[in-house]
C-alpha positions in Angstrom: 0.0 0.0 0.0 1.3 3.4 -1.0 1.5 5.8 2.0 0.4 9.4 1.4 2.2 12.2 3.2 1.6 16.0 3.4 4.3 18.6 3.5 3.6 20.7 6.6 6.8 22.8 7.1 9.8 24.0 5.1 12.7 25.9 6.6 16.3 25.3 7.8 17.4 22.1 9.4 17.4 23.5 12.9 13.7 24.5 12.9 12.6 21.4 11.0 14.3 19.1 13.4 12.8 21.0 16.4 9.3 20.6 15.0 10.1 17.0 14.2 10.9 16.5 17.9 7.8 18.2 19.1 5.6 16.0 16.9 7.5 12.9 18.0 6.8 13.7 21.6 3.1 13.6 20.8 3.4 10.3 19.0 3.2 11.7 15.5 5.6 10.2 13.0 7.2 12.5 10.4 9.8 12.4 7.7 12.4 14.9 6.8 13.6 15.6 3.3 16.9 17.5 3.4 17.5 19.0 -0.1 20.4 21.0 1.2 22.4 17.9 2.1 21.3 16.1 -1.0 22.4 19.0 -3.1 25.8 19.2 -1.3 26.4 15.6 -1.9 25.5 15.9 -5.6 27.8 18.9 -6.0 25.3 21.7 -6.4 23.8 24.2 -4.0 20.3 24.9 -2.9 18.8 27.5 -0.5 19.5 26.7 3.2 15.8 26.8 3.9 15.1 23.7 1.7 14.5 21.2 4.4 11.0 19.8 4.4 8.9 18.0 7.0 6.2 15.6 6.0 3.6 13.8 8.1 1.1 11.0 7.2 -2.2 12.4 5.9 -4.1 10.7 8.8 -2.1 12.7 11.3 -2.6 16.2 9.8 -5.6 17.1 12.0 -3.8 16.0 15.2 -0.6 17.7 14.3 -2.0 21.1 13.1 -2.3 22.7 16.6 1.4 21.7 17.3 2.5 23.1 14.0 0.5 26.3 14.4 1.9 26.9 17.9 5.5 26.3 16.7 5.0 28.7 13.8 3.7 31.4 16.1 6.6 31.0 18.5 9.3 31.3 15.7 7.5 34.2 14.1 7.1 36.3 17.3 
């Protein structure tokens, strides 16, 4: 069965990893796609805010308050 994921956050690796940790504490699995590291390994550059966080579609509703709270904290 093909799993479906939704991208919920894109920024630098520090912020993405922090949100990943917050979601993990609440039992929500997430996946990180680090385009910065992939680009470095391939020999080309990408913007440093090209790290993406994905969660399973079934967890979006549960994760949304955590994501919104995190965004409010980093934007204040």
